[in-house]
C-alpha positions as CSV (number, residue, x, y, z in Angstrom):
1,M,0.0,0.0,0.1
2,G,3.1,2.3,-0.2
3,E,3.1,4.9,2.6
4,E,2.2,3.6,6.1
5,H,-1.0,5.7,6.5
6,A,-2.2,5.0,2.9
7,K,-6.1,4.5,3.0
8,K,-7.4,0.9,2.9
9,R,-9.3,0.5,-0.4
10,I,-12.4,-1.7,0.3
11,A,-14.1,-3.9,-2.2
12,I,-17.6,-4.6,-1.0
13,F,-19.2,-7.5,-2.7
14,G,-23.0,-7.4,-1.6
15,S,-23.1,-3.5,-0.9
16,T,-26.9,-3.1,-1.0
17,G,-27.6,-5.9,1.6
18,S,-27.8,-5.3,5.5
19,I,-23.9,-5.8,6.1
20,G,-23.1,-3.9,2.8
21,T,-25.1,-0.7,3.9
22,Q,-23.8,-0.7,7.3
23,A,-20.1,-1.2,6.1
24,L,-20.6,2.1,4.1
25,E,-21.9,3.9,7.1
26,V,-18.6,2.8,8.7
27,I,-16.3,3.8,5.9
28,K,-18.2,7.1,5.6
29,A,-17.1,8.0,9.3
30,Y,-13.5,7.4,8.5
31,P,-12.6,9.1,5.3
32,D,-8.9,9.5,6.0
33,L,-8.7,5.8,6.7
34,L,-10.9,3.8,4.4
35,E,-12.1,4.3,0.8
36,V,-14.6,2.3,-1.4
37,E,-12.8,0.7,-4.4
38,I,-15.6,-1.7,-5.9
39,L,-19.4,-2.0,-5.1
40,T,-21.5,-5.1,-6.2
41,A,-25.1,-6.0,-6.0
42,Q,-27.3,-8.6,-7.5
43,T,-30.8,-6.8,-8.3
44,K,-31.1,-3.4,-6.1
45,D,-29.9,-1.3,-9.2
46,D,-31.2,2.1,-7.7
47,L,-29.5,1.7,-4.4
48,L,-26.2,0.5,-6.3
49,I,-26.4,3.9,-8.4
50,A,-27.0,5.9,-5.3
51,Q,-24.0,4.4,-3.4
52,A,-21.7,4.5,-6.5
53,L,-22.5,8.3,-6.7
54,E,-21.8,9.0,-3.4
55,F,-18.7,7.1,-2.8
56,R,-17.0,7.2,-6.3
57,P,-15.6,3.6,-6.6
58,N,-13.5,2.5,-9.4
59,A,-15.9,-0.1,-10.4
60,V,-19.4,-1.3,-9.8
61,V,-21.1,-4.6,-10.9
62,I,-24.6,-5.4,-11.2
63,G,-25.2,-9.2,-11.1
64,D,-28.8,-9.0,-12.9
65,E,-27.6,-8.3,-16.6
66,K,-31.3,-6.9,-17.5
67,K,-30.4,-3.8,-15.2
68,Y,-26.8,-3.1,-16.7
69,E,-28.0,-0.4,-19.2
70,K,-29.9,1.4,-16.5
71,V,-27.0,1.5,-14.3
72,K,-24.5,2.3,-17.0
73,A,-26.7,5.1,-18.1
74,A,-27.0,6.5,-14.6
75,L,-23.1,6.5,-14.1
76,A,-22.1,7.7,-17.5
77,S,-21.3,11.0,-16.4
78,T,-18.5,9.6,-14.1
79,D,-15.5,7.6,-14.8
80,I,-16.7,4.6,-12.6
81,K,-16.5,1.3,-14.7
82,V,-19.7,-0.7,-14.9
83,F,-19.9,-4.5,-15.4
84,C,-22.7,-7.1,-15.1
85,G,-23.3,-10.8,-14.7
86,E,-22.1,-13.6,-12.5
87,E,-18.5,-13.8,-14.2
88,A,-18.0,-10.2,-13.7
89,L,-18.2,-10.5,-10.0
90,E,-15.2,-13.1,-10.2
91,E,-13.3,-10.9,-12.4
92,A,-13.7,-7.8,-10.2
93,A,-12.5,-10.0,-7.4
94,D,-9.5,-10.7,-9.5
95,F,-8.6,-6.9,-9.6
96,D,-5.4,-5.8,-8.0
97,T,-6.8,-2.5,-7.0
98,Y,-8.2,-3.3,-3.6
99,D,-6.8,-4.5,-0.3
100,I,-9.7,-5.9,1.6
101,M,-12.9,-7.7,0.3
102,L,-15.8,-7.5,2.5
103,A,-17.5,-10.9,1.5
104,A,-21.2,-9.9,2.2
105,I,-23.0,-11.6,-0.8
106,V,-25.9,-13.6,0.9
107,G,-25.8,-17.5,0.4
108,F,-23.9,-19.8,-1.9
109,A,-23.6,-17.1,-4.7
110,G,-20.7,-15.4,-2.5
111,L,-18.4,-18.6,-2.7
112,K,-16.8,-18.0,-6.1
113,P,-15.9,-14.4,-5.7
114,T,-14.5,-15.0,-2.4
115,L,-12.5,-17.9,-3.4
116,K,-11.1,-15.8,-6.3
117,A,-10.0,-13.0,-3.7
118,V,-8.5,-15.8,-1.5
119,S,-6.5,-17.1,-4.4
120,K,-4.8,-13.7,-4.8
121,G,-3.9,-13.5,-1.1
122,K,-6.2,-10.7,-0.4
123,M,-7.5,-9.8,3.1
124,I,-11.2,-11.1,3.5
125,A,-13.6,-9.6,5.8
126,L,-15.9,-12.6,5.9
127,A,-19.6,-11.9,6.5
128,N,-20.9,-14.7,4.2
129,K,-20.9,-17.8,6.4
130,E,-22.1,-19.9,3.6
131,T,-18.7,-19.8,2.0
132,L,-17.2,-21.9,4.7
133,V,-20.3,-23.9,5.5
134,V,-20.0,-25.1,1.8
135,A,-16.5,-25.5,1.1
136,G,-14.6,-24.8,4.2
137,D,-11.8,-27.3,3.7
138,I,-11.0,-25.9,0.2
139,V,-11.2,-22.1,1.2
140,M,-9.2,-22.4,4.4
141,K,-6.5,-24.6,2.6
142,M,-6.2,-21.9,0.0
143,A,-6.2,-19.2,2.5
144,L,-3.1,-20.7,4.3
145,E,-1.4,-21.4,0.9
146,K,-1.8,-18.0,-0.3
147,R,-1.5,-16.2,3.1
148,A,-4.7,-14.6,2.8
149,P,-5.9,-13.3,6.1
150,I,-9.7,-14.2,7.0
151,I,-11.2,-11.9,9.6
152,P,-14.8,-12.8,10.5
153,V,-17.5,-10.3,10.4
154,D,-20.3,-12.5,11.9
155,S,-20.7,-11.1,15.5
156,E,-20.0,-14.5,17.1
157,H,-17.1,-15.2,15.2
158,S,-15.7,-11.8,15.5
159,A,-16.1,-12.3,19.5
160,I,-14.1,-15.7,19.3
161,F,-11.6,-14.0,16.9
162,Q,-11.0,-11.0,19.4
163,C,-10.7,-13.3,22.3
164,L,-8.0,-15.3,20.6
165,V,-5.8,-12.1,20.0
166,G,-2.5,-12.6,21.7
167,E,-3.4,-16.4,22.6
168,S,-1.8,-18.0,19.5
169,R,0.1,-20.5,21.7
170,N,-2.7,-21.4,24.0
171,P,-4.8,-24.3,22.5
172,I,-8.8,-23.7,22.7
173,E,-10.4,-26.3,25.0
174,K,-13.8,-25.2,23.5
175,I,-15.7,-22.3,22.1
176,I,-19.3,-21.2,23.3
177,L,-21.3,-19.6,20.6
178,T,-24.2,-17.6,22.0
179,A,-27.7,-17.5,20.4
180,S,-30.5,-15.1,21.2
181,G,-33.1,-17.8,20.6
182,G,-34.7,-15.6,18.0
183,P,-38.2,-14.3,18.2
184,F,-39.7,-17.9,19.1
185,L,-37.7,-18.6,22.2
186,G,-39.5,-21.0,24.6
187,K,-42.1,-21.6,21.9
188,K,-43.4,-25.2,21.0
189,P,-44.1,-26.8,17.7
190,N,-48.0,-26.4,18.1
191,F,-47.3,-22.4,18.1
192,L,-44.6,-22.7,15.3
193,V,-46.8,-24.5,12.8
194,N,-49.0,-21.4,12.3
195,V,-46.1,-18.8,12.2
196,K,-46.2,-16.4,9.2
197,R,-43.3,-14.5,7.5
198,D,-43.9,-11.3,9.1
199,H,-43.9,-12.6,12.5
200,A,-40.5,-14.5,11.7
201,L,-39.0,-11.5,10.6
202,Q,-39.3,-9.7,14.0
203,H,-35.8,-10.4,15.6
204,P,-35.6,-9.1,19.3
205,N,-32.0,-7.7,19.2
206,W,-30.4,-7.6,15.8
207,S,-31.2,-5.7,12.5
208,M,-30.4,-8.3,9.6
209,G,-31.5,-9.1,6.3
210,A,-34.5,-11.3,5.6
211,K,-32.7,-14.6,4.9
212,I,-30.6,-14.5,8.0
213,T,-33.5,-13.3,10.2
214,I,-35.4,-16.4,9.3
215,D,-32.3,-18.6,9.9
216,S,-32.2,-16.9,13.4
217,A,-35.7,-17.9,14.0
218,T,-35.3,-21.6,12.9
219,L,-31.9,-21.5,14.7
220,M,-30.3,-22.7,11.5
221,N,-28.3,-19.7,11.6
222,K,-26.4,-21.1,15.0
223,G,-26.0,-24.4,13.1
224,L,-24.1,-22.6,10.1
225,E,-22.0,-20.7,12.7
226,M,-21.1,-23.9,14.3
227,I,-19.8,-25.3,11.0
228,E,-18.1,-22.0,10.0
229,A,-16.5,-21.9,13.4
230,K,-15.1,-25.4,12.8
231,W,-13.0,-24.3,9.7
232,L,-12.2,-20.7,11.0
233,F,-10.7,-21.8,14.2
234,N,-9.6,-25.2,13.3
235,L,-11.8,-27.1,15.8
236,R,-13.3,-30.6,16.3
237,P,-17.2,-30.7,16.5
238,E,-17.0,-31.7,20.1
239,Q,-15.2,-28.3,20.9
240,I,-18.2,-26.3,19.8
241,E,-21.1,-25.5,22.1
242,V,-24.2,-23.5,21.8
243,V,-25.9,-21.5,24.6
244,I,-29.1,-19.5,24.3
245,H,-28.3,-16.0,25.9
246,P,-31.5,-13.7,25.2
247,Q,-29.8,-10.4,25.9
248,S,-27.1,-10.8,23.1
249,V,-24.5,-8.8,25.3
250,I,-22.0,-11.6,25.4
251,H,-21.4,-12.3,21.6
252,S,-19.5,-15.4,22.3
253,M,-16.8,-17.0,24.5
254,V,-13.5,-19.1,24.3
255,Q,-12.7,-21.7,27.1
256,F,-8.8,-22.5,27.3
257,E,-7.1,-25.5,28.7
258,D,-6.8,-24.1,32.2
259,G,-10.5,-23.7,32.4
260,S,-10.6,-19.8,32.0
261,I,-13.2,-18.3,29.7
262,K,-12.8,-15.3,27.8
263,A,-15.9,-13.3,26.5
264,Q,-16.3,-10.6,23.9
265,M,-19.2,-8.2,25.1
266,G,-21.1,-5.2,23.6
267,L,-24.4,-3.8,22.6
268,P,-25.9,-5.7,19.6
269,D,-24.7,-3.6,16.6
270,M,-23.2,-5.2,13.6
271,K,-21.3,-2.0,12.7
272,L,-18.8,-3.0,15.6
273,P,-17.7,-6.3,14.1
274,I,-17.7,-4.7,10.5
275,Q,-15.5,-1.8,11.8
276,Y,-13.3,-4.1,13.7
277,A,-12.7,-6.3,10.6
278,L,-12.0,-3.4,8.3
279,G,-9.5,-1.6,10.9
280,F,-7.8,-4.6,12.0
281,P,-5.2,-4.9,13.7
282,E,-6.0,-1.4,14.9
283,R,-9.3,-0.6,16.9
284,M,-10.9,2.7,15.4
285,Q,-12.6,5.1,17.9
286,N,-16.2,5.7,17.6
287,D,-19.1,7.4,19.3
288,Y,-21.6,4.5,19.3
289,P,-23.8,3.7,22.3
290,R,-21.8,2.1,25.0
291,L,-22.8,-1.0,27.0
292,N,-24.4,0.0,30.4
293,F,-24.2,-2.7,32.9
294,R,-27.0,-1.0,35.1
295,K,-29.4,-1.6,32.4
296,Y,-28.6,-5.3,32.4
297,P,-29.1,-6.4,36.1
298,A,-28.9,-10.3,34.8
299,L,-27.4,-11.9,31.9
300,N,-29.3,-15.3,31.2
301,F,-28.0,-18.7,29.8
302,E,-29.8,-21.8,28.9
303,E,-29.6,-24.9,26.9
304,P,-31.1,-24.8,23.2
305,D,-34.3,-26.7,22.7
306,Y,-33.2,-29.3,20.2
307,K,-36.5,-31.0,20.1
308,T,-38.5,-28.0,18.9
309,F,-35.8,-26.3,17.0
310,R,-34.6,-29.5,15.0
311,N,-32.4,-27.4,12.5
312,L,-29.8,-27.3,15.2
313,G,-29.6,-31.0,15.4
314,L,-29.4,-31.1,11.6
315,A,-26.5,-28.9,11.4
316,T,-24.7,-30.6,14.1
317,E,-25.1,-33.9,12.3
318,A,-23.8,-32.2,9.1
319,L,-20.8,-30.8,11.2
320,Q,-20.0,-34.5,12.5
321,R,-20.3,-36.2,9.0
322,G,-18.3,-33.7,7.1
323,G,-17.8,-34.1,3.4
324,N,-20.7,-32.5,1.4
325,M,-23.4,-32.7,4.1
326,A,-23.1,-29.1,5.2
327,C,-23.4,-28.0,1.4
328,I,-26.5,-30.2,1.1
329,L,-27.8,-28.7,4.3
330,N,-27.3,-25.2,3.3
331,A,-28.5,-25.6,-0.3
332,A,-31.8,-27.0,0.9
333,N,-32.1,-24.5,3.6
334,E,-31.7,-21.5,1.1
335,I,-34.5,-22.9,-1.0
336,A,-36.7,-23.6,2.0
337,V,-36.4,-20.2,3.5
338,W,-36.9,-18.4,-0.1
339,A,-40.0,-20.5,-0.4
340,F,-41.2,-19.6,3.3
341,L,-40.6,-15.8,2.6
342,K,-42.9,-16.3,-0.5
343,N,-45.6,-17.8,1.7
344,R,-45.2,-21.0,-0.3
345,I,-44.4,-23.3,2.6
346,G,-45.1,-23.1,6.5
347,F,-42.3,-22.4,9.2
348,L,-41.8,-26.2,10.3
349,D,-41.7,-27.3,6.7
350,I,-38.2,-25.5,6.3
351,T,-36.6,-28.0,8.6
352,A,-38.5,-31.0,6.9
353,V,-37.4,-30.0,3.6
354,V,-33.5,-29.8,4.8
355,E,-34.0,-33.1,6.5
356,K,-35.2,-34.9,3.4
357,A,-32.4,-33.5,1.3
358,M,-29.8,-34.6,3.8
359,E,-31.3,-38.1,3.5
360,N,-31.5,-38.4,-0.1
361,I,-28.7,-36.6,-1.8
362,S,-25.5,-38.8,-2.2
363,F,-23.0,-38.3,0.5
364,I,-19.3,-37.6,-0.8
365,E,-16.7,-37.9,2.1
366,K,-13.9,-35.7,0.3
367,P,-15.5,-33.7,-2.4
368,T,-13.7,-31.7,-4.9
369,L,-14.7,-28.0,-5.7
370,Q,-16.8,-29.3,-8.6
371,E,-18.6,-31.9,-6.5
372,Y,-19.4,-29.2,-4.1
373,F,-21.2,-27.1,-6.8
374,D,-22.8,-30.3,-8.2
375,S,-24.0,-31.3,-4.7
376,D,-25.4,-27.6,-4.0
377,G,-27.2,-27.9,-7.4
378,E,-28.6,-31.2,-6.6
379,A,-29.9,-30.3,-3.2
380,R,-31.6,-27.2,-4.4
381,N,-33.5,-29.1,-7.2
382,F,-34.4,-31.8,-4.9
383,A,-35.8,-29.2,-2.3
384,A,-37.6,-27.4,-5.1
385,S,-39.1,-30.5,-6.2
386,L,-40.5,-31.3,-2.8
387,M,-42.3,-28.0,-2.6
388,K,-43.3,-28.1,-6.3
389,L,-41.7,-24.8,-6.9
């Protein structure tokens, strides 16, 4: 980057989603430290245009090719380069002009551009957990080979990462992922069978995109985080524990071999882990609201209800079996959540679809990257056929 205090150039893949828009707020607050190099979006052309005009990146990519002409015309008076389509995402990830990729594309679609950036040895601020859920072995092996640092943006993994700073010589005994329990904490199946989309989208603590909010309500989000944690921190399945913590003040914990536990705490605000990843290894001063312990006279912890929220059990099974099982779990879940958001299936049907896909798609113990892509497609088609989509 040349001089020591040169600005970090950020490529935001998925700039119009919940993480992307909050990341732009962070970047805006630190004009001397951070600047935008690339912005990408799938369909939200108007927001992408507005972001491009405000932040003046070098390039933008609109995934939906039908919207290319509109974006190009809107930015014609600038010198911003405009590209479109899935391949353009990978090509943009291949650029040399950025320092950090914020991988914030939702779901499986984020895997290819992230792999491309890793192959170039770029620092990755990873908000897309599906990249590691689907192909964690391949991604982490490449990251090691190419010396591409991966800084997690998920609040739970950011918490573990922060707890591990300065502990590189000390083996982890276990990690404890905290879960708020979502909007249906304490509810039973006879209640959940009637849950509708709008009810499930009301998360008690966090402001997130629709897909991750539904995953939080079904506890699939925590299951995906367990799988992601295995790869990020090189853990065995039995070293990963989930505890329900309704206040979302402790974002996760690490227990070391002497029995000591470190926790990272703060108010639930995604801008904190985003800012930490973009500023790493420095912490950047801000004026966000601070945690006041007097407002939290008690912090509660309880066991997850595995009987009611069976996704957590399915994800644990995928974690233990390894191979392409987590890829199948993720693909079927993406299709099922999409169908639920369109009011095509019920809330409990999401779990049923995932379970059937895991039972029916061929298990591969050591998949190649192509076999991961094939398993993903097969599981999606199978899930869609179950729901007659």
